[in-house]
SENUZA-196161 format. One line per field, with one value per residue (C-alpha): x, y, z; residue in three letters; chain. Coordinates in steps of 0.25 Angstrom, whole numbers, plus 5000, padded with zeros to 4 digits. Layout:
east: [X | ...]
north: [Y | ...]
up: [Z | ...]
r: [ala | ...]
c: [A | ...]
This chain:
east: [5046 | 5032 | 5026 | 5015 | 4999 | 4990 | 4977 | 4968 | 4967 | 4952 | 4952 | 4948 | 4936 | 4931 | 4919 | 4909 | 4896 | 4899 | 4884 | 4883 | 4897 | 4893 | 4880 | 4890 | 4900 | 4887 | 4882 | 4896 | 4894 | 4901 | 4896 | 4898 | 4910 | 4910 | 4907 | 4913 | 4914 | 4915 | 4921 | 4917 | 4922 | 4915 | 4918 | 4914 | 4920 | 4937 | 4936 | 4935 | 4933 | 4932 | 4925 | 4927 | 4923 | 4935 | 4935 | 4929 | 4947 | 4947 | 4945 | 4934 | 4923 | 4914 | 4919 | 4934 | 4937 | 4951 | 4949 | 4945 | 4947 | 4949 | 4942 | 4948 | 4937 | 4932 | 4917 | 4919 | 4907 | 4898 | 4902 | 4901 | 4889 | 4883 | 4888 | 4880 | 4868 | 4869 | 4869 | 4883 | 4890 | 4901 | 4912 | 4915 | 4909 | 4921 | 4933 | 4946 | 4959 | 4970 | 4977 | 4969 | 4956 | 4942 | 4939 | 4926 | 4924 | 4915 | 4915 | 4908 | 4898 | 4911 | 4919 | 4929 | 4933 | 4928 | 4937 | 4935 | 4942 | 4944 | 4957 | 4955 | 4958]
north: [4781 | 4780 | 4766 | 4764 | 4756 | 4754 | 4753 | 4751 | 4748 | 4755 | 4748 | 4755 | 4750 | 4756 | 4755 | 4759 | 4764 | 4771 | 4769 | 4753 | 4750 | 4756 | 4750 | 4736 | 4738 | 4740 | 4727 | 4722 | 4731 | 4743 | 4757 | 4770 | 4779 | 4790 | 4792 | 4802 | 4805 | 4792 | 4785 | 4779 | 4775 | 4762 | 4755 | 4742 | 4738 | 4746 | 4743 | 4755 | 4752 | 4763 | 4764 | 4773 | 4775 | 4775 | 4786 | 4786 | 4783 | 4771 | 4757 | 4750 | 4741 | 4734 | 4719 | 4723 | 4730 | 4725 | 4731 | 4725 | 4724 | 4713 | 4712 | 4705 | 4703 | 4694 | 4686 | 4682 | 4672 | 4682 | 4692 | 4685 | 4681 | 4695 | 4698 | 4688 | 4691 | 4705 | 4701 | 4703 | 4691 | 4684 | 4677 | 4666 | 4661 | 4666 | 4657 | 4649 | 4655 | 4649 | 4663 | 4661 | 4670 | 4667 | 4675 | 4679 | 4690 | 4698 | 4708 | 4721 | 4726 | 4733 | 4722 | 4725 | 4711 | 4711 | 4700 | 4697 | 4689 | 4684 | 4677 | 4661 | 4656]
up: [5148 | 5154 | 5155 | 5148 | 5149 | 5140 | 5146 | 5134 | 5120 | 5112 | 5098 | 5088 | 5078 | 5065 | 5062 | 5048 | 5056 | 5072 | 5077 | 5071 | 5080 | 5093 | 5091 | 5090 | 5099 | 5110 | 5108 | 5113 | 5126 | 5121 | 5123 | 5115 | 5125 | 5115 | 5098 | 5089 | 5076 | 5070 | 5084 | 5095 | 5107 | 5113 | 5127 | 5135 | 5149 | 5147 | 5133 | 5122 | 5109 | 5099 | 5085 | 5073 | 5060 | 5049 | 5042 | 5027 | 5020 | 5029 | 5023 | 5034 | 5030 | 5037 | 5035 | 5032 | 5043 | 5049 | 5062 | 5077 | 5093 | 5103 | 5116 | 5128 | 5136 | 5148 | 5147 | 5131 | 5131 | 5135 | 5126 | 5113 | 5119 | 5124 | 5109 | 5101 | 5109 | 5104 | 5089 | 5089 | 5080 | 5085 | 5077 | 5084 | 5098 | 5107 | 5105 | 5113 | 5105 | 5107 | 5111 | 5126 | 5123 | 5120 | 5108 | 5099 | 5089 | 5084 | 5071 | 5073 | 5061 | 5055 | 5054 | 5065 | 5071 | 5086 | 5097 | 5111 | 5119 | 5135 | 5137 | 5141 | 5155]
r: [unk | unk | unk | unk | unk | unk | unk | unk | unk | unk | unk | unk | unk | unk | unk | unk | unk | unk | unk | unk | unk | unk | unk | unk | unk | unk | unk | unk | unk | unk | unk | unk | unk | unk | unk | unk | unk | unk | unk | unk | unk | unk | unk | unk | unk | unk | unk | unk | unk | unk | unk | unk | unk | unk | unk | unk | unk | unk | unk | unk | unk | unk | unk | unk | unk | unk | unk | unk | unk | unk | unk | unk | unk | unk | unk | unk | unk | unk | unk | unk | unk | unk | unk | unk | unk | unk | unk | unk | unk | unk | unk | unk | unk | unk | unk | unk | unk | unk | unk | unk | unk | unk | unk | unk | unk | unk | unk | unk | unk | unk | unk | unk | unk | unk | unk | unk | unk | unk | unk | unk | unk]
c: [A | A | A | A | A | A | A | A | A | A | A | A | A | A | A | A | A | A | A | A | A | A | A | A | A | A | A | A | A | A | A | A | A | A | A | A | A | A | A | A | A | A | A | A | A | A | A | A | A | A | A | A | A | A | A | A | A | A | A | A | A | A | A | A | A | A | A | A | A | A | A | A | A | A | A | A | A | A | A | A | A | A | A | A | A | A | A | A | A | A | A | A | A | A | A | A | A | A | A | A | A | A | A | A | A | A | A | A | A | A | A | A | A | A | A | A | A | A | A | A | A]
């Protein structure tokens, strides 16, 4: 059997208004890479993020969206400050967690929970 090596994962988040979501993620430093009907690919550094508008039969509503993503990064405190300077509400200042990460979270306009963490030490 051939060796398997994962290279990267790309979260796919449901959004209700694609233009609004693209603008929000731009404030976090994500650039639009490609856009299709109801779908967008964004990128920042080595991270890919996909946004999709749910079909009419899917039950997704702002404030009840169960989706989210975790981003590992270096410089979490500076990133939190930069996000606040862009007018993005931080759900608590970065804190050291017992599981070895310093992290904070935000929620996008569609209720996707975004956590950003940096390994301690």
